[in-house]
N, C-alpha and C positions, 0 to 999 in steps of 0.2 A: 463602439457603443458601450455604455455601462449602465448601472442602475444604482441610485443612491439609497441609503438605508430608509429614509422616510418614504420614498417611493415604493420600496419593497414592502414595507409594513402596510402601506395603504392597499397594495395589491393583495396582501394576505387577507385583509378584512373583506375584500370584494370578490375574491376568486377562491372558492372552496377547493378546487383542484390544486391550485398552487399551495394552499395550506397543507393539503394531504401530501403532496410531493416534498414539501419542506420538512414536515414531520418525519416522513420516511427516509429522506436523505440524511437528516440529523441522526436517525436511528442507525443508518449504515455507517456514518462517521463514528458514532459511538461504538458500534461493533468493531470497526477498524481499530479503534483505540485499544480494545482488549484482546484482539486476535492478531493484529499486525504490529502495532507500536511496541508491544513487549519484546519483540525480536531485537529491537535496537538496544535494549538494556539487559537482555538475557545473559550474555556472557559476563558482564561485570557483576551481576548478582550471583551467577553460577560459580565464579571464582572468588566470591566474597570480597571483591574490591569495593563494593558499595552495599549499603543496606537497602532493601527494597523501597522503603519510603523515600529515601534521599534520591534513589535512582529514578523513581517515578516523577518526583518534582523536577529533576534535571531534564528528563525526557519531555515533560510538559513545556518547559521553557524553550528548549532547543527545537521542539516540534514547531512552535510558533515562529521562532526565528527563521527556521527553514522555509516555512510557507511564505513569510514576508520577504526575506532577502532574495530567495531564488525566483519568486514570482516577479519581483521588481527587476531582476536582472534578465530573466529568461522565462517567459510564460508559455513556451511552445508545447510543453507536455499537456497543459490544459487545452490548448488549441487542438492538439491531436485527438484527445478524447472527445472534445466537442464535435469535431468533424467526422469522427469515425463511423457514425451511423446517421441515417436519414429517416426521421419519423414522418415524412410526408408533408404535404401542404395544409392538411386539416389540423389546425392547432389544437382543437378540442380532443380529437382522437389521439394526437401525439402526446399530450400531457397525461392522458389516461394510461397510455402505453408506458410512459416514463415512470409513472407510479407503480405499475406492474413490475417493471424491472427492479425497482428498489425493494419491493416485497420479496422478489426472488432472491436477491442478494442477502437480505436479512435471514431468510429461511435457511439458505445454504451456509452462511457464516455461523449462525447459531448452532446448527447441527455439528459443524466442524469443531467449534469451540467446546461443545459438550463432550466430544470424544478426545479432546486435547490435541487435535491435529492442527499444526500451524498452516492452514490453507491460506491462499493469497486473496485478500480482498480486492486487489487490483485486477486479478484475473476474473474474480467473481463479478466485479463491476463491468468489465469489458464483455463478459459472457452474457450477463443479464441484459445489458443494453442491446447487444446484438440479437439476442433471442426475441426481445420485444420488437425491434425494428423489422426483423424477418416476419414476425407475426402480423404486423400492421400492413405490410406489403404483400404478404403471402408468397414471398419470393426472396431471393438474395439481393434484389435491387436496393434493399434498405441498407446494405453494407457498402461503405466507401473503401474499396480495396486498396487504394493508394495509401490510406491512413492506417487501415487494419494491418497491413503488412509490417508496419513498424512494431506492432505487438509481437509478431513472430521474430523479427530482428532482435527486439529487446529480450525475448525469452532465451534465444540462443546466446546473445551477448552476456546476459546475467549468469547463465549457467557456466559457460566456458571461462569468462573473465573472472567471475566470483571464485570458482574453484582454483583456477590457475594463479590468481593473485594471492589467494589464501595460502596455497602451497609455497609460492616463491617468497612471500613475506615472512612466513615461518622459517624457511631455510636461511633467509638473509639475517634474521635476528639470531638464529643459532650460530651462524658464521661470525657475526660481529661480536658476540659475547662468548665465544668458544673458550677463551682463556680465563673467564671469570666464574667464581663459585656462584651457582644459580641461586643459592639462598641469599646471597648479598644483593641480588637484582630484584628480589620479590617486591620490596618497597617501591622501587622505581617503576616497575611495570604495573603495580596496582594503581599508582597515580596516572601513569600513561594510559591505562585502560579506561579511566574516567574520561580522559580526553577522547579516546576512541569511541566510547559509547555516546558521548555528547555529539560527536560528528555523525554517528549513525542516526541519532534522533533528529539532528538537523536535516540530514538527507532524506529521512523518512517523511518529514514535513514537506520538504521540497518536492518530492515525488507524489506522495499520496494526497497531500493537501490540494495540489493543483487538479488532481483527477476529480475530486468531489466538488471543488469550486466550479468546475465546468458543468457539472450536473445542476447545481443551484442556478447558474446563469441560464442554462438551457430551459429549465422550468420557468424561470421568471420571464424569459422572452416568449415562450409558448403561451403563458398566461395572458400576455398582452396581444396574442394573436399573431406574433411575429415568428414565423417558422423558417425564415430565410436569412437570419442574422449570421454573417460569416466572420465579422471582426468585432472584438470586444476588448474592453479594458477592465481588469479585475479590481474591484474596490477594496480598500483596506479593511472595511468592516467585515467583509466576507472572509478575508484571510483570518481575522481574529476569531470569527464564529467557528470556522472549520478546525482551527488549532485547539480551541477550547473544548470542542466536542471530542477530539482525539484524546486530549489530556484527561478528560473525565472518564472516558472508556478505559484508559490505561490504569487509572486510580481505583476503579471498582472491580477489575478482573485481571486476567492475563497471567496469573501465576502458573496455571497448567501449561501454558505455552512456554513460559520462561523455563519451566522444569524440563520440558521436552527438548527445547533447543539448547539451553545453556548447561544442562546437567546430564540428560539421558543420552543424547546423540553422541557426544564426545566428552570425555572427562578433561576439562581444560585447566591449565595453570594460567596465572595472570599474563605471562608473556605470550601465551597462545591466544588468549582472549583478545589481547591488544592486536595481534597479527590479524585475527579474523575481522575485528571491527575496522581496522585500517584498510584492509583489502576490500571489504564490502562497501565502505564509504567511498573509496576511490572509484569502484565500479558504478555506484549510483550517480556520482558526480559526472562521470563520462557519459552515462546514459541520458542524464538530464540535459547536458550541453548538446547532445546529438538529437534531442527532441524525442527520445524513445521512452514510452511508458513501460517501466519494468516493475516487477514485484520486489518490494523490499524484503519480504519473507524469503522468496526464492534466492535472492542475492545473498542475504546473510547466511542462510543455511548451506548454500554451496560453498561459501567462503569458509565456514566452519569445517565442512567436509574436507576441503583442501588442506586446512591446517592439520586436521587429524591424520590425513593420509601422509602429510609431510613427516610426521613422527613415525607412523607405520600404518599400513592399511587396516590392520586388525584393531587399531585404536578407535576406529569409527564403528558405532553400533549400526550396522547395516540394516537391522530389523526396523529401527526407528526411521532410517532413511527410506526404506521401502514404503512405509506407511505414508510418509510425506510425499514421496513421488507419486504414489497412487492418488493422493488427494489432489495434487497438481494436475495430473492427467484427467481426472474425473471432473474437475471444476468447469472447464470450458463446455463440454457437452451437458453436464449435469445442471449447472446454473443456467445455461443457455436454454435448455428445454423447459425448465421451470419458468423462466422469463417469457418464453414463447406462449405457453399455455395460460399463464397469468394474464398476459396482454389480451389473449382471446376472451378470457372470462370477464375481465374488467370492461373491455369495450362492449361486450354483449349486455352487461348489467347496466353500465352507465352511459 
């Protein structure tokens, strides 16, 4: 099943709840753009391989390509998020709960952005949806365990593989260029890092774009009273809408996140930034092909940690890492609880 643009616009004019969900979801996509997408270009800006404006334009282009290409090849990440929770058979209550979940994500992400902490919008999305689903059922029956477990697998994979690949990629580059004056490689690695950041932006779109696409489709189906749609085809217009929203968010904010990830956590040189981008991109590609919804923030930052530790453990600012880990740990219960109570309040009011 799918939905055409004209059909979607007609539904927006006829169903106020779908209009609210659409506005809220676009808000979350926008927030994702200034809190998650900057991680893709943080290292190339931190090492001065690219100017911020050029990096943002590049990220916008490759975010869109990532959404489009990967969705056409493999849309299973969207399928996983779509099936992860069950909002019940009452489509009216379900779409209200979905709206509450989006509000919870915006609240959580905005607070994290204010403090400059690169929290994961992927984790916030998963937590908000889960909290709202639990609220509507008043039990854990709203959680699809077989799909939710993929989140845990993705969390473990992105941590271990991101850190490990970052460490190994750094060591490999040092070994391959051991006999060459590092100053002579600066130009090469600055150009190579542009490629690495482009691949990160591509994989960010591939992962996060699909997650929000699934929310748009869930809202559209619920607005039509269809609470049991299990198979769907993602329309191109929706891919474009999500990628544009992310790009806009990246262009209007994100510098504090870029500073925390690309400058404060580890002082990187271009070859180290290239190692981190390459490692994180590879990890995201593997996760996407395995249908695992992972956090691009989590993957990129653990890859940077691995690169820093490859140089020496003390090269990593573990104080910044501690703040990030704390944000990750708190996201699931924190955003989940907000989603739970928001759903209760929204259903009581509406």
